[in-house]
C-alpha positions as CSV (number, residue, x, y, z in Angstrom):
1,M,0.1,0.2,-3.0
2,E,2.8,3.6,-6.1
3,K,3.3,6.2,-8.7
4,H,6.6,8.5,-9.3
5,S,6.3,7.1,-6.4
6,F,8.9,5.7,-3.0
7,Q,8.8,2.3,-5.4
8,E,10.3,4.3,-8.2
9,V,12.7,5.6,-5.8
10,Y,14.0,2.1,-3.5
11,E,14.2,0.9,-7.5
12,K,16.8,3.5,-7.4
13,I,19.1,3.8,-3.8
14,E,20.0,0.7,-1.7
15,V,19.3,1.3,2.4
16,P,21.9,0.6,5.0
17,K,20.6,-1.7,7.5
18,A,21.1,0.9,10.1
19,D,18.4,2.9,8.1
20,V,16.2,0.6,7.6
21,L,13.6,1.6,9.7
22,K,14.1,5.6,9.7
23,A,13.8,5.2,5.9
24,I,10.5,3.8,6.0
25,Q,9.1,5.7,8.5
26,N,9.9,8.9,6.5
27,G,8.3,7.1,3.5
28,M,5.0,6.9,6.0
29,N,5.4,10.1,7.1
30,Q,5.7,11.7,3.8
31,A,2.3,10.2,2.9
32,S,0.6,10.9,6.7
33,F,-0.5,14.5,6.8
34,D,-4.4,15.2,6.6
35,A,-5.8,12.6,4.2
36,P,-9.7,13.5,3.2
37,K,-12.0,11.3,2.7
38,T,-13.5,9.3,-1.0
39,K,-16.4,10.3,-2.8
40,K,-18.5,7.2,-1.3
41,N,-17.4,5.8,1.5
42,T,-14.6,6.6,4.5
43,K,-12.1,5.0,3.3
44,T,-8.5,5.9,3.6
45,V,-6.6,8.2,0.5
46,V,-3.7,6.5,-1.0
47,W,-0.6,8.8,-2.0
48,S,1.5,8.4,-4.3
49,T,4.4,8.1,-1.8
50,V,3.4,4.9,0.2
51,A,5.1,2.1,-0.4
52,A,7.3,2.3,2.7
53,A,6.8,-1.3,4.0
54,A,8.4,-2.5,0.2
55,I,12.4,-1.4,0.8
56,F,14.8,-4.2,-0.1
57,V,18.2,-4.4,1.9
58,S,20.5,-6.6,1.7
59,S,22.2,-8.0,5.7
60,S,24.1,-10.6,7.2
61,F,22.8,-11.2,11.3
62,I,23.6,-13.7,13.7
63,S,22.2,-16.8,13.3
64,P,19.2,-17.7,16.7
65,S,18.9,-20.8,18.8
66,M,16.0,-22.3,18.1
67,S,14.3,-24.3,20.8
68,H,11.1,-26.0,20.4
69,V,8.9,-25.5,23.7
70,M,5.6,-25.1,25.0
71,A,4.7,-21.1,24.2
72,D,2.3,-19.3,26.7
73,V,-0.4,-18.9,24.2
74,P,-2.5,-15.6,24.2
75,L,-6.1,-15.8,24.3
76,L,-7.1,-16.3,20.8
77,G,-9.6,-14.1,20.7
78,K,-7.8,-11.1,22.6
79,V,-5.3,-11.8,19.7
80,Y,-7.5,-11.9,16.4
81,E,-9.3,-8.9,18.0
82,S,-6.4,-6.8,19.0
83,F,-5.3,-6.6,15.2
84,N,-9.0,-6.3,13.7
85,D,-8.3,-10.3,11.7
86,A,-11.7,-10.8,11.1
87,I,-10.9,-14.3,9.2
88,G,-8.8,-15.5,12.3
89,R,-12.0,-14.8,14.5
90,S,-13.9,-17.2,12.1
91,L,-11.6,-20.1,12.3
92,Q,-11.0,-19.3,15.9
93,S,-14.9,-19.3,16.4
94,Q,-14.8,-22.9,13.9
95,E,-11.8,-24.0,16.3
96,L,-9.8,-24.4,12.7
97,I,-6.6,-22.7,14.2
98,T,-3.9,-24.9,14.2
99,E,-1.5,-24.2,17.7
100,L,2.1,-24.2,17.0
101,N,5.2,-24.2,19.4
102,K,8.1,-22.7,18.0
103,T,10.7,-20.0,19.8
104,A,13.9,-18.0,18.4
105,S,16.3,-16.3,21.1
106,S,18.3,-13.9,19.9
107,K,19.9,-10.5,22.0
108,G,17.7,-11.2,25.1
109,I,14.5,-11.3,23.5
110,D,12.1,-14.8,22.7
111,V,9.4,-14.4,19.9
112,S,7.6,-17.4,19.9
113,I,4.8,-18.7,17.1
114,T,1.8,-19.9,18.8
115,N,-1.1,-19.8,16.1
116,A,-1.4,-20.1,12.5
117,Y,-3.8,-20.8,10.1
118,Y,-3.8,-21.3,6.3
119,D,-7.2,-20.9,4.7
120,G,-8.0,-20.2,0.9
121,A,-5.2,-17.5,0.1
122,V,-5.0,-16.4,3.3
123,V,-1.5,-16.8,5.9
124,G,-2.4,-15.8,9.0
125,V,0.2,-15.8,12.6
126,T,0.2,-15.0,16.3
127,F,3.5,-14.6,18.1
128,N,4.5,-14.0,21.8
129,V,7.8,-11.7,22.2
130,K,9.2,-11.4,25.8
131,G,12.9,-9.6,26.7
132,K,14.2,-6.0,27.3
133,M,12.5,-4.0,24.3
134,K,12.4,0.2,23.3
135,K,9.0,1.3,23.5
136,E,7.4,3.6,20.9
137,E,5.3,6.4,22.5
138,S,2.0,4.7,22.0
139,G,3.5,1.9,24.4
140,Q,3.8,-0.8,21.5
141,V,7.2,-2.6,20.4
142,V,8.1,-1.8,16.3
143,G,9.9,-5.0,14.8
144,F,11.0,-5.5,11.0
145,Y,10.5,-8.4,9.5
146,E,11.0,-10.4,5.8
147,I,9.0,-13.5,4.8
148,F,9.8,-15.9,1.9
149,D,13.7,-14.8,2.4
150,G,12.6,-11.3,1.4
151,D,11.8,-11.9,-2.0
152,G,11.7,-9.1,-4.0
153,G,9.0,-10.7,-6.2
154,I,6.8,-11.2,-3.6
155,S,4.3,-8.5,-2.6
156,D,4.9,-6.8,1.2
157,S,8.0,-8.9,1.6
158,K,9.6,-7.1,4.0
159,E,7.3,-5.1,6.3
160,L,7.2,-3.3,9.7
161,V,4.5,-4.5,12.0
162,H,3.5,-3.1,15.8
163,M,3.0,-5.4,18.6
164,E,0.7,-4.9,21.4
165,A,1.5,-5.0,25.0
166,T,0.0,-7.6,27.3
167,D,0.6,-8.5,31.1
168,D,4.3,-10.6,30.7
169,G,5.3,-9.2,27.4
170,Y,3.6,-8.7,23.7
171,I,1.7,-10.6,21.0
172,G,2.1,-9.8,17.6
173,H,0.2,-10.7,14.1
174,I,0.9,-10.9,10.9
175,Q,-1.7,-11.8,7.7
176,L,-0.9,-11.8,3.8
177,S,-1.8,-13.5,0.5
178,Y,0.1,-16.5,-0.1
179,P,2.4,-15.0,-2.5
180,E,1.2,-18.3,-5.6
181,S,-1.0,-18.9,-7.8
182,E,-0.8,-22.4,-6.9
183,L,-2.3,-23.2,-3.1
184,P,-0.4,-26.3,-1.8
185,S,-2.4,-28.6,0.5
186,E,0.4,-28.0,2.5
187,T,4.0,-26.0,3.0
188,T,6.3,-24.0,5.1
189,F,5.9,-19.9,5.5
190,P,9.4,-18.6,6.0
191,L,9.4,-16.0,8.6
192,E,12.5,-14.3,10.0
193,F,12.3,-11.1,12.4
194,K,15.6,-8.8,11.9
195,T,14.9,-6.2,14.0
196,I,12.6,-6.3,17.3
197,G,11.9,-3.3,19.6
198,G,15.0,-1.6,18.0
199,K,17.8,-5.1,18.4
200,D,19.1,-6.4,15.6
201,G,19.1,-10.0,15.1
202,S,17.6,-13.0,13.9
203,W,14.6,-14.9,15.0
204,R,13.9,-17.0,12.1
205,F,11.1,-19.4,11.9
206,D,9.4,-22.0,9.2
207,V,6.4,-22.0,9.9
208,P,4.4,-25.5,8.8
209,I,0.8,-24.5,7.5
210,N,-1.7,-26.9,6.3
211,Q,-4.7,-25.6,3.8
212,L,-8.2,-26.1,5.0
213,P,-10.5,-27.3,3.0
214,Y,-11.7,-25.1,-0.1
215,D,-13.3,-24.2,-3.6
216,T,-12.3,-23.2,-6.5
217,V,-15.0,-21.3,-9.2
218,T,-13.3,-20.8,-12.9
219,I,-14.3,-17.6,-14.4
220,D,-13.7,-15.7,-17.8
221,Q,-14.9,-12.3,-17.9
222,E,-12.6,-9.5,-18.7
223,S,-13.3,-5.0,-18.5
224,S,-11.4,-3.4,-20.4
225,E,-10.5,1.3,-20.9
226,E,-9.3,1.9,-24.2
227,F,-7.8,5.7,-23.5
228,S,-5.3,3.9,-20.6
229,D,-4.6,0.8,-22.2
230,V,-5.4,-1.1,-19.3
231,K,-7.8,-4.7,-18.9
232,V,-8.9,-6.6,-16.0
233,H,-9.7,-10.7,-17.1
234,F,-11.0,-11.9,-13.9
235,D,-9.7,-15.7,-13.7
236,S,-10.8,-17.5,-10.7
237,I,-13.1,-17.6,-7.3
238,I,-11.3,-19.2,-4.5
239,F,-13.7,-20.3,-1.5
240,G,-12.1,-20.9,2.3
241,Q,-13.9,-21.5,5.3
242,A,-13.5,-18.0,6.3
243,S,-12.0,-15.5,3.5
244,T,-12.8,-15.5,-0.5
245,A,-9.9,-14.4,-3.2
246,I,-10.9,-13.1,-6.3
247,N,-8.0,-14.3,-9.3
248,Y,-7.6,-11.9,-12.5
249,T,-5.2,-11.1,-14.8
250,A,-4.5,-7.5,-15.6
251,T,-2.1,-6.0,-18.3
252,F,-0.6,-2.8,-19.3
253,P,1.4,-0.4,-21.3
254,I,4.8,-0.9,-20.5
255,Q,4.7,2.7,-18.6
256,G,2.1,1.3,-16.3
257,K,4.6,-1.3,-14.7
258,H,3.4,0.6,-11.4
259,D,-0.4,0.5,-12.3
260,Q,-2.8,-1.4,-9.5
261,V,-5.9,-2.8,-9.4
262,R,-8.7,-1.8,-7.3
263,L,-12.1,-4.0,-6.9
264,E,-15.0,-2.4,-5.3
265,V,-17.4,-5.6,-4.9
266,Y,-20.9,-5.4,-4.2
267,D,-23.7,-8.5,-3.0
268,D,-26.8,-9.1,-4.9
269,K,-28.6,-6.7,-3.0
270,G,-26.6,-3.8,-3.3
271,D,-24.6,-3.5,-0.4
272,E,-20.3,-3.3,-0.1
273,I,-18.6,-5.8,0.2
274,N,-15.1,-5.2,2.5
275,I,-12.2,-6.2,0.7
276,S,-9.5,-6.4,3.2
277,M,-6.4,-7.1,0.4
278,D,-6.2,-5.3,-2.5
279,G,-4.3,-5.1,-5.7
280,I,-1.9,-8.1,-4.2
281,D,0.5,-9.3,-7.0
282,L,1.5,-12.5,-7.5
283,E,3.6,-12.4,-10.7
284,T,4.7,-10.2,-13.7
285,I,5.3,-11.1,-16.7
286,K,6.8,-8.4,-19.9
287,D,5.3,-9.5,-23.0
288,N,6.6,-7.1,-25.9
289,D,4.9,-3.4,-25.4
290,H,2.6,-4.7,-22.2
291,I,3.3,-5.5,-18.5
292,I,1.4,-8.6,-17.7
293,V,-0.4,-9.0,-13.6
294,K,-1.4,-11.9,-12.5
295,G,-3.6,-10.4,-9.4
296,R,-5.4,-11.2,-6.0
297,S,-7.9,-9.6,-3.9
298,I,-9.2,-10.8,-0.8
299,I,-12.6,-10.8,0.8
300,P,-11.9,-11.3,5.0
301,Q,-15.5,-13.1,4.6
302,S,-16.7,-16.7,3.4
303,V,-19.1,-15.1,0.7
304,K,-20.4,-18.5,-0.4
305,G,-24.0,-18.9,0.4
306,E,-24.2,-15.5,1.1
307,T,-25.4,-14.1,-2.1
308,K,-26.2,-15.4,-5.5
309,Y,-23.6,-13.2,-7.4
310,V,-20.9,-10.2,-7.0
311,E,-20.9,-7.0,-9.5
312,V,-17.0,-6.8,-9.5
313,H,-16.2,-2.6,-9.9
314,P,-12.7,-2.5,-11.4
315,K,-10.7,0.5,-11.3
316,V,-7.2,1.0,-12.2
317,A,-4.8,3.6,-10.8
318,I,-2.4,4.6,-13.6
319,N,1.8,5.5,-12.9
320,E,1.4,8.9,-13.7
321,Q,4.9,10.4,-13.7
322,D,5.6,14.4,-11.9
323,Q,5.9,17.2,-14.5
324,F,7.9,20.4,-14.1
325,V,7.3,24.2,-14.7
326,S,10.3,26.5,-15.5
327,L,9.7,29.6,-13.8
328,N,10.6,31.4,-16.9
329,A,7.8,29.9,-18.6
330,S,4.7,31.6,-20.5
331,T,1.5,31.2,-18.7
332,P,-0.8,29.7,-19.4
333,V,0.8,26.2,-18.8
334,E,-1.8,23.0,-19.2
335,I,-0.3,19.9,-17.3
336,K,-2.2,17.0,-18.4
337,A,-2.1,13.4,-17.5
338,D,-0.7,11.0,-20.4
339,R,-3.2,8.4,-19.6
340,Q,-6.6,9.6,-18.4
341,N,-8.4,12.9,-17.8
342,L,-6.2,14.8,-15.0
343,A,-5.2,18.4,-15.5
344,V,-2.9,21.1,-13.7
345,T,-2.8,24.6,-15.0
346,I,-0.3,26.8,-14.2
347,E,-2.3,30.1,-15.0
348,G,0.4,33.1,-13.6
349,I,3.9,33.1,-12.1
350,T,4.9,36.1,-10.2
351,V,9.0,36.4,-8.0
352,D,9.9,39.0,-6.1
353,D,13.0,39.4,-4.2
354,N,10.9,37.2,-1.1
355,R,8.7,35.6,-2.8
356,V,7.2,32.8,-5.6
357,G,3.9,33.0,-6.3
358,F,1.8,31.1,-8.7
359,D,-1.9,30.6,-9.6
360,F,-3.3,27.3,-10.7
361,Q,-6.3,25.3,-11.4
362,V,-7.1,22.1,-10.9
363,N,-8.9,19.4,-13.6
364,N,-10.5,22.2,-15.3
365,G,-12.2,22.6,-11.9
366,D,-14.2,19.1,-12.6
367,E,-14.2,17.7,-8.8
368,M,-15.1,14.6,-10.4
369,D,-17.0,13.6,-7.0
370,W,-14.7,14.2,-4.8
371,N,-14.8,16.7,-1.8
372,F,-13.5,19.9,-2.3
373,G,-10.6,19.0,0.6
374,F,-8.9,16.6,-1.6
375,F,-8.2,18.7,-4.0
376,K,-7.0,21.5,-1.0
377,D,-4.7,19.0,0.3
378,F,-3.1,18.3,-3.6
379,A,-2.8,22.0,-3.5
380,R,-0.8,22.4,-0.6
381,N,1.4,19.5,-1.4
382,Y,1.3,18.1,-4.6
383,V,2.2,21.8,-6.5
384,I,5.3,23.4,-5.1
385,L,8.2,25.0,-5.6
386,V,11.3,22.8,-5.6
387,K,15.3,23.0,-6.1
388,E,15.8,21.8,-10.2
389,T,19.1,19.6,-8.8
390,E,16.5,18.0,-5.9
391,K,13.2,17.6,-8.0
392,E,13.0,14.2,-7.8
393,I,13.6,14.1,-4.0
394,Y,10.4,14.1,-1.3
395,I,11.8,16.7,1.7
396,E,9.7,18.8,3.8
397,P,8.7,21.6,1.3
398,I,9.7,25.0,1.3
399,Q,7.6,27.5,3.5
400,H,4.5,28.6,2.1
401,T,0.7,29.1,2.2
402,V,-2.2,28.2,-0.1
403,K,-4.8,30.7,-0.9
404,T,-8.0,29.3,-3.0
405,I,-9.2,31.8,-5.1
406,H,-12.4,30.4,-6.4
407,K,-13.8,27.1,-4.2
408,D,-16.0,25.9,-7.2
409,E,-13.5,26.2,-10.3
410,L,-10.9,24.9,-7.8
411,R,-8.3,27.5,-8.5
412,F,-5.5,28.0,-6.2
413,R,-2.9,30.2,-5.3
414,S,0.5,29.5,-3.3
415,T,2.9,31.8,-2.1
416,F,6.7,30.4,-1.2
417,D,9.0,32.2,0.9
418,I,12.5,32.6,-0.5
419,R,13.9,34.6,1.6
420,K,16.3,31.9,3.2
421,L,17.1,30.6,-0.3
422,N,20.3,32.0,-0.6
423,D,20.5,30.0,-3.7
424,F,17.9,30.8,-5.3
425,D,17.2,31.6,-9.2
426,L,14.7,31.9,-11.5
427,N,16.7,29.3,-13.3
428,N,17.6,26.7,-9.7
429,Y,13.9,26.0,-9.1
430,V,10.8,24.6,-10.7
431,I,7.1,24.2,-10.1
432,R,6.6,20.3,-9.9
433,V,3.5,19.0,-10.4
434,N,2.7,15.7,-9.1
435,M,0.3,14.1,-11.4
436,G,0.7,10.5,-9.6
437,S,-1.4,11.5,-6.7
438,L,-3.9,12.5,-8.5
439,S,-4.4,9.3,-10.6
440,A,-3.3,7.5,-7.5
441,N,-6.3,8.5,-5.8
442,I,-8.7,9.2,-8.7
443,P,-8.4,6.2,-10.6
444,V,-9.5,5.4,-13.8
445,E,-12.9,3.1,-13.8
446,L,-13.8,-0.2,-15.8
447,D,-16.6,-1.6,-16.4
448,K,-18.9,-3.7,-13.7
449,V,-18.5,-7.7,-14.2
450,K,-21.1,-9.5,-12.8
451,I,-19.8,-12.8,-11.2
452,A,-22.2,-16.1,-10.7
453,L,-21.8,-17.5,-7.6
454,N,-23.8,-20.6,-8.7
């Protein structure tokens, strides 16, 4: 998941314990407008502000009483079906799921860890929850948990989890990539729920996990892109019983510390293979003027024996910064991304007592194989009028309309109602162009790599 973005924001602030869930939800809402579809399929567009689940919080809680009792194990198929866990379903059909019986109690709520698996680089845990809890409008119960004691160096070490109702409580499910390059044969998975159903508490577990048999194949292939100064070296593939992990080493320039690798993978028939977890950062090293990231992507099936080779199409979502245009600026003003061929041109600015309007063009009219709706959403949400002193803050935008001036040329006109802005002055407000939202969704494409699996 990060481009001037929520990740950069949370690195600068501390979030109070009482506000953590609200802060996470606000971050999610910020990116929840109508997302268009990508150029080739129906993958959800990833706007630049989606990193809400990675907020870091320091808090102290009451320790729960632990009791090791036989849990009421829900039907495994129902759990893995409900949470769309293809790996869990496959392992369950092979009878490779470990049954566990661990319960923690706090604030009148009992949490029972019922099952776990550890396949290649993927860990899965299912659990039951019972007690009096606040429900969401959807009927679900929301919890907030930490893994590995909320280690800031681990991707998604703090997350929200949504639980589904059952006849006598709720069931939940957690899946993650093991957060180290080396995979131990057996270990424990530190897991602590901090909030469940609106109640703060501590439900802590050290979940034992035993590695299922797996194979590792070493790779030595690389792809790069000179202008963006990015490089991806493919290191190895891990073949689990029901999963496949691709390990790589990515190199970015120092300003690209939030760049993110994304992979598309195809089999020997040209059919795309689904990736369930992409761009997982395992280790980050600063080396002079570059950032080196050990990363991993997960395929939720075993591809060994299913295809002679995989063709990997690496892409990198580039970290681009917001840029700002003064209302006094002489137009046209071209805003260009630093490390890829993306641009927004402010072609004219008009100001009167009631309105601020500006005409602009995106990407010099080049849709880059994306549909028009993508750019219309970008125009509506990411080229906006903001107060100079609040230009780094992402809040509800000033009321405005967006008109398409020329669809084929990606030209738009935004008009902002300033009648309720008592402090409006040409020097107090600027146009914010969020280039990061374009770069996050139009990644740099590197040369494809063909990896033989035999």
